[in-house]
C-alpha positions as CSV (number, residue, x, y, z in Angstrom):
1,M,-17.8,-14.6,-25.3
2,R,-16.6,-17.0,-22.7
3,I,-14.8,-15.3,-19.8
4,S,-12.1,-17.2,-18.0
5,A,-12.8,-18.6,-14.5
6,R,-9.7,-16.8,-13.4
7,A,-11.1,-13.4,-14.4
8,E,-14.6,-14.2,-12.9
9,K,-13.0,-14.9,-9.5
10,I,-11.7,-11.3,-9.3
11,E,-14.1,-9.1,-7.4
12,P,-14.7,-5.4,-8.2
13,F,-12.3,-2.9,-6.7
14,Y,-14.9,-1.1,-4.6
15,V,-12.5,1.8,-3.7
16,M,-12.7,2.7,-7.4
17,E,-16.5,2.2,-7.6
18,V,-16.9,4.7,-4.7
19,A,-14.3,7.0,-6.4
20,K,-16.4,7.0,-9.6
21,A,-19.6,8.0,-7.6
22,A,-17.6,10.7,-5.8
23,S,-16.2,12.1,-9.0
24,Q,-19.7,12.3,-10.5
25,L,-21.1,14.2,-7.5
26,A,-17.9,16.4,-7.4
27,R,-18.7,17.7,-10.8
28,E,-22.2,18.6,-9.6
29,V,-21.0,20.5,-6.5
30,A,-17.8,21.9,-7.9
31,H,-19.1,25.5,-8.0
32,T,-20.9,25.4,-4.6
33,D,-19.6,26.6,-1.3
34,R,-18.9,23.0,-0.4
35,P,-16.9,21.3,-3.2
36,M,-16.1,17.6,-2.7
37,I,-13.2,16.7,-0.5
38,F,-11.5,13.4,-1.4
39,L,-10.3,11.4,1.6
40,N,-10.8,8.1,-0.2
41,I,-7.8,7.5,-2.4
42,G,-4.3,6.7,-1.0
43,E,-2.4,9.1,-3.1
44,P,-0.1,11.8,-1.8
45,D,-1.1,15.4,-2.6
46,F,2.6,16.1,-3.3
47,T,3.9,15.5,-6.8
48,A,7.5,14.4,-7.6
49,P,10.1,16.9,-6.4
50,P,11.7,19.4,-8.8
51,L,14.9,17.4,-9.4
52,V,12.8,14.3,-10.4
53,Q,10.7,16.3,-12.8
54,E,13.8,17.9,-14.3
55,A,15.4,14.5,-14.7
56,A,12.4,13.2,-16.6
57,A,12.4,16.2,-18.9
58,K,16.1,15.8,-19.5
59,A,15.6,12.1,-20.4
60,I,13.1,13.1,-23.0
61,R,15.1,15.9,-24.4
62,D,18.1,13.7,-24.6
63,G,16.2,10.8,-26.2
64,V,17.0,8.4,-23.4
65,T,13.7,6.7,-23.8
66,Q,14.6,3.3,-25.3
67,Y,14.1,-0.1,-23.6
68,T,16.2,-0.8,-20.6
69,Q,17.1,-4.3,-19.4
70,A,14.1,-6.1,-17.9
71,T,15.6,-5.8,-14.4
72,G,15.9,-2.0,-14.7
73,L,18.8,0.4,-15.0
74,E,21.9,-0.9,-13.1
75,T,22.4,2.6,-11.7
76,L,18.9,2.7,-10.3
77,R,19.3,-0.6,-8.7
78,E,22.5,0.6,-7.1
79,R,20.8,3.8,-5.8
80,I,18.1,1.7,-4.2
81,S,20.7,-0.5,-2.6
82,G,22.4,2.6,-1.2
83,W,19.1,3.9,0.2
84,Y,18.6,0.7,2.1
85,A,22.1,1.0,3.5
86,D,21.9,4.7,4.4
87,R,18.4,4.9,5.7
88,F,17.9,1.4,7.3
89,G,21.5,0.1,7.8
90,V,20.7,-3.0,5.8
91,Q,23.0,-4.3,3.0
92,V,20.9,-5.3,0.0
93,P,23.0,-6.1,-3.0
94,A,21.9,-4.3,-6.2
95,R,21.9,-7.7,-8.0
96,R,19.0,-8.8,-5.9
97,I,16.9,-5.8,-6.7
98,I,14.7,-5.9,-9.8
99,V,13.0,-2.7,-10.9
100,T,9.3,-3.2,-12.0
101,A,6.4,-1.4,-13.6
102,G,5.0,-0.4,-10.2
103,A,4.6,-2.6,-7.1
104,S,1.7,-4.2,-8.8
105,A,3.9,-5.7,-11.4
106,A,6.3,-6.7,-8.6
107,L,3.5,-8.6,-6.8
108,Q,2.4,-10.2,-10.0
109,L,5.9,-11.4,-10.8
110,A,6.3,-12.8,-7.3
111,C,3.1,-14.7,-7.4
112,L,3.7,-16.1,-10.8
113,A,7.2,-17.2,-9.8
114,L,6.2,-18.8,-6.5
115,V,2.5,-19.8,-6.4
116,E,1.2,-23.0,-8.0
117,A,-2.5,-23.7,-8.7
118,G,-4.2,-24.6,-5.4
119,D,-1.5,-23.1,-3.1
120,E,-2.8,-21.1,-0.2
121,I,-1.2,-17.8,0.9
122,L,-2.1,-16.5,4.5
123,M,-3.0,-12.8,4.7
124,P,-4.4,-10.6,7.4
125,D,-8.1,-9.5,7.4
126,P,-8.2,-6.5,6.8
127,S,-5.7,-6.1,4.0
128,Y,-5.3,-4.5,0.6
129,P,-7.7,-6.2,-1.8
130,C,-5.4,-6.2,-4.9
131,N,-2.9,-8.3,-3.0
132,R,-5.2,-11.2,-2.7
133,H,-6.2,-10.9,-6.3
134,F,-2.6,-11.3,-7.4
135,V,-2.6,-14.6,-5.6
136,S,-5.8,-15.5,-7.4
137,A,-4.4,-14.5,-10.7
138,A,-1.7,-17.1,-10.2
139,D,-4.4,-19.7,-9.5
140,G,-3.6,-19.6,-5.8
141,Q,-6.0,-19.1,-2.9
142,A,-5.6,-16.1,-0.5
143,V,-6.7,-17.2,3.0
144,L,-7.8,-14.2,5.0
145,V,-7.1,-14.6,8.7
146,P,-9.2,-12.3,11.0
147,T,-7.0,-10.0,13.1
148,T,-7.8,-7.7,16.1
149,A,-6.8,-4.3,17.3
150,A,-4.7,-6.0,20.0
151,E,-2.7,-7.6,17.2
152,R,-2.4,-4.2,15.4
153,F,-4.6,-5.8,12.7
154,Q,-1.6,-7.8,11.6
155,L,-0.9,-11.5,11.5
156,S,0.8,-13.0,14.5
157,A,3.1,-16.0,14.6
158,A,0.5,-17.8,16.6
159,K,-2.1,-17.2,14.0
160,V,0.2,-18.2,11.2
161,Q,0.9,-21.5,12.9
162,E,-2.7,-22.0,13.7
163,H,-3.9,-21.6,10.1
164,W,-0.9,-23.3,8.4
165,G,-2.2,-26.3,6.4
166,D,-1.0,-28.8,3.9
167,K,-1.7,-26.4,1.0
168,T,-0.1,-23.4,2.6
169,R,2.7,-21.9,0.6
170,G,3.5,-18.8,2.6
171,V,2.3,-15.5,3.9
172,L,1.7,-12.1,2.3
173,L,2.1,-9.4,4.8
174,A,2.1,-5.6,4.5
175,S,4.0,-3.3,6.9
176,P,2.9,-0.5,7.1
177,S,-0.5,-1.7,6.1
178,N,-3.2,-0.4,3.9
179,P,-6.0,0.1,5.2
180,T,-4.8,0.4,8.8
181,G,-1.5,2.2,8.6
182,T,-0.1,-0.2,11.2
183,S,3.2,-2.1,11.0
184,I,4.2,-5.5,12.3
185,H,6.4,-5.3,15.4
186,P,9.9,-6.4,14.3
187,D,10.0,-9.2,16.9
188,E,6.7,-10.6,15.6
189,L,7.9,-10.4,12.0
190,R,11.0,-12.3,13.0
191,R,8.9,-15.0,14.7
192,I,6.6,-15.3,11.6
193,H,9.5,-15.5,9.2
194,S,11.2,-18.1,11.3
195,F,8.1,-20.3,11.4
196,V,7.4,-19.9,7.7
197,S,11.0,-20.7,6.8
198,G,11.0,-23.7,9.0
199,K,8.0,-25.0,6.9
200,G,9.8,-24.3,3.7
201,G,7.4,-21.5,2.9
202,I,7.8,-18.0,1.5
203,T,7.6,-14.6,3.3
204,L,6.2,-12.0,0.9
205,L,6.4,-8.5,2.5
206,D,4.6,-5.5,0.9
207,E,6.7,-2.5,2.1
208,I,5.4,0.1,-0.3
209,Y,4.9,2.6,2.5
210,L,8.3,2.0,3.9
211,G,9.8,5.4,4.6
212,L,6.5,6.8,5.7
213,S,6.9,5.7,9.3
214,Y,6.5,7.9,12.4
215,E,7.5,5.7,15.3
216,E,10.9,4.5,16.2
217,T,9.8,1.1,17.1
218,F,8.6,0.5,13.5
219,G,9.8,1.8,10.2
220,H,12.3,-1.1,9.7
221,T,12.6,-3.2,6.6
222,G,12.1,-6.9,6.9
223,L,15.1,-7.4,4.7
224,G,17.2,-7.2,7.7
225,L,16.0,-10.6,8.8
226,D,17.8,-12.7,6.1
227,D,18.2,-12.9,2.4
228,Q,15.1,-15.1,2.0
229,V,12.5,-12.4,2.7
230,I,10.9,-11.1,-0.5
231,S,10.1,-7.4,-0.3
232,I,7.9,-5.4,-2.6
233,N,8.3,-1.6,-2.8
234,S,7.2,1.3,-4.9
235,F,8.1,4.9,-5.9
236,S,4.5,5.8,-5.5
237,K,4.0,6.6,-1.8
238,Y,7.2,7.9,0.0
239,F,8.7,9.0,-3.3
240,N,5.4,10.7,-4.5
241,M,5.4,9.2,-8.0
242,T,2.1,7.4,-8.2
243,G,1.3,7.8,-11.9
244,W,4.8,7.1,-13.0
245,R,4.2,3.3,-12.4
246,L,7.6,2.4,-11.0
247,G,8.5,0.0,-8.2
248,W,10.9,-2.8,-7.3
249,I,11.2,-6.2,-5.7
250,V,14.0,-7.7,-3.7
251,V,14.4,-11.4,-4.1
252,P,16.8,-14.2,-3.0
253,E,19.7,-14.4,-5.5
254,A,18.5,-17.8,-6.9
255,L,15.1,-16.2,-7.8
256,V,16.6,-13.3,-9.9
257,P,16.8,-15.1,-13.2
258,V,13.3,-16.6,-12.8
259,V,11.8,-13.2,-12.2
260,E,13.9,-11.6,-14.9
261,R,12.6,-14.2,-17.4
262,L,9.0,-13.5,-16.5
263,A,9.6,-9.7,-16.6
264,Q,11.1,-10.0,-20.1
265,N,8.0,-11.7,-21.4
266,L,5.3,-9.8,-19.5
267,F,6.6,-6.3,-19.3
268,I,9.8,-6.1,-21.4
269,C,11.0,-3.4,-19.0
270,P,9.7,-0.6,-16.7
271,S,9.3,2.9,-18.2
272,A,12.7,4.2,-19.2
273,V,11.7,7.8,-18.5
274,A,10.4,7.0,-15.0
275,Q,13.6,5.1,-14.3
276,H,15.9,8.0,-15.3
277,A,13.7,10.4,-13.3
278,A,13.8,8.1,-10.2
279,L,17.5,8.4,-10.1
280,A,17.0,11.9,-8.8
281,C,14.9,10.7,-5.9
282,F,18.1,9.8,-4.1
283,E,19.8,13.2,-4.5
284,A,20.3,14.9,-1.1
285,E,18.0,17.7,-2.0
286,S,15.2,15.3,-2.9
287,L,15.7,13.1,0.2
288,A,15.5,16.3,2.3
289,E,12.2,17.2,0.6
290,Y,10.8,13.7,1.2
291,E,11.7,14.0,4.9
292,Q,10.0,17.4,5.1
293,R,6.9,15.9,3.6
294,R,7.0,13.0,5.9
295,T,6.9,15.5,8.8
296,Q,3.8,17.0,7.3
297,F,2.1,13.6,6.9
298,K,2.8,12.9,10.6
299,A,1.3,16.3,11.6
300,R,-1.8,15.5,9.6
301,R,-2.1,12.1,11.4
302,D,-1.6,13.8,14.8
303,Y,-4.4,16.2,14.1
304,F,-6.9,14.0,12.4
305,I,-7.0,10.9,14.5
306,P,-8.0,12.7,17.8
307,Q,-10.7,14.5,15.8
308,L,-12.2,11.3,14.6
309,D,-12.1,9.7,18.1
310,A,-13.9,12.8,19.5
311,M,-16.7,12.4,17.0
312,G,-17.2,8.7,17.8
313,L,-15.3,7.5,14.8
314,S,-12.8,5.7,17.0
315,V,-9.5,4.5,15.6
316,P,-8.6,1.4,17.7
317,V,-4.9,1.5,16.7
318,V,-3.1,4.8,16.0
319,P,-1.4,4.3,12.6
320,D,2.4,4.3,12.9
321,G,2.9,4.8,9.1
322,A,1.4,5.4,5.7
323,F,-1.5,7.9,5.6
324,Y,-4.7,6.1,6.6
325,A,-7.1,6.0,9.5
326,W,-9.0,2.8,10.0
327,A,-12.0,4.0,12.0
328,D,-14.9,2.2,13.5
329,C,-18.1,3.9,12.3
330,S,-20.6,1.6,13.9
331,K,-21.8,4.2,16.5
332,A,-22.0,6.8,13.7
333,C,-24.1,4.4,11.7
334,Q,-26.5,4.0,14.5
335,K,-26.8,7.8,14.9
336,L,-27.5,8.2,11.2
337,G,-29.9,5.3,11.1
338,I,-27.9,3.3,8.6
339,R,-26.6,-0.2,8.5
340,D,-22.9,-0.3,7.7
341,S,-19.7,1.4,6.4
342,W,-20.9,1.1,2.8
343,E,-24.0,3.2,3.5
344,F,-22.0,5.5,5.7
345,A,-19.6,6.2,2.9
346,F,-22.4,7.2,0.6
347,E,-24.2,9.2,3.3
348,V,-21.1,11.2,4.0
349,M,-20.4,11.7,0.4
350,K,-23.9,13.0,-0.3
351,R,-24.5,15.0,2.8
352,A,-21.1,16.3,3.8
353,H,-19.4,16.1,0.4
354,V,-16.5,14.1,1.8
355,A,-15.4,11.0,0.0
356,V,-14.2,8.1,2.1
357,T,-13.6,4.4,1.5
358,P,-15.9,1.8,3.1
359,G,-14.4,-1.4,4.6
360,R,-16.0,-3.7,2.0
361,D,-12.8,-4.0,-0.1
362,F,-10.5,-5.0,2.7
363,G,-11.9,-8.3,4.0
364,T,-15.0,-9.8,5.7
365,A,-14.2,-10.1,9.5
366,Q,-15.1,-6.7,10.9
367,T,-15.0,-4.6,7.8
368,P,-18.7,-3.7,7.7
369,N,-18.0,-1.6,10.8
370,F,-15.0,0.2,9.5
371,V,-14.2,2.9,7.1
372,R,-10.8,4.1,5.8
373,F,-9.9,7.8,5.7
374,S,-6.9,8.9,3.7
375,T,-4.8,11.7,5.4
376,A,-2.8,12.2,2.2
377,N,-4.8,15.4,1.6
378,S,-3.8,18.9,2.8
379,M,-4.2,20.0,6.4
380,A,-6.7,22.7,5.3
381,Q,-8.8,20.0,3.6
382,L,-8.6,17.7,6.6
383,Q,-9.8,20.6,8.9
384,E,-12.7,21.3,6.6
385,S,-13.6,17.6,6.5
386,V,-13.6,17.5,10.3
387,A,-16.0,20.5,10.4
388,R,-18.4,18.9,8.0
389,L,-18.3,15.5,9.6
390,R,-18.8,17.0,13.1
391,A,-21.9,18.9,11.8
392,L,-23.3,15.7,10.2
393,L,-22.8,13.7,13.3
394,A,-24.0,16.3,15.8
């Protein structure tokens, strides 16, 4: 059977390859005194709050499970619009919000609507691997631009200008970022968007961790710049609805019918049950619960990062959002007599029973020296992980 060149270009998702190995070992050690601790997957340990679960059950009981319009429930689009106004002080009309089958669908729709064959999209190295594959799936080319800790592992306006070429169509940024948990400074984002707009390009902004910010300087949506920024968001992270597969995209008004047409053909609509459940995310009781959980995520960060630093797993930039730690493991590799973060991940998995993610997925610049820890697990699990890692590296 002949496989398409498009499919052949897509690399394996190494995060999931490591996860499979970790799951296999977890079954083998499940009944020992050191069961596997998973710090490899970026999934909150919290589930959807009670009101959200109740809303889903009610939708099923009431039979409200039919197709919705491709752009999503109008009431849900209005609730999202209200969240932007109340939380961020930004007016985003509901008519510019399209509900999608997860942020992945939103990114696919954006790339299919805007990227032509051969177009280049600038992205930071490191960055979330699936984002560049969405560009590839639209026959575009993701151009990874190496970044530094001094740049918060984010693109700068200077680097965007330096790497802009005849084929460049725009930029795809993430703030806060996976794997680093760092955000773009609002002033720098403004400079990037100004340059890109001046070139007639597009600014795609992955904001799926928006809401999970811990520093006043950051935690602002790029939608406040103007109505040409395209923002992708999700109910998975801040709203703790990972498996519900629900997200949204905010687009310029002229792009709404284009994205709607694509959504009609590719997805028909997002899950009706998930949409009715998500309405309850914006109730006062649910929002209070999310903020309490955000406080717990911050406490985990504040505990875990210093512990890593003390073990020689230095985190060059303290994450201001999300729930990741992007740690330099080169010294630890030397101590263990291994080569890189890929071997480090398997060594830690086998000897300490802690699953982590090697840097291989996230780029090519410095990624062999880095490993990503997820702090989405409980404080007790993080403390036990620290004890095991400290013993391993002693």
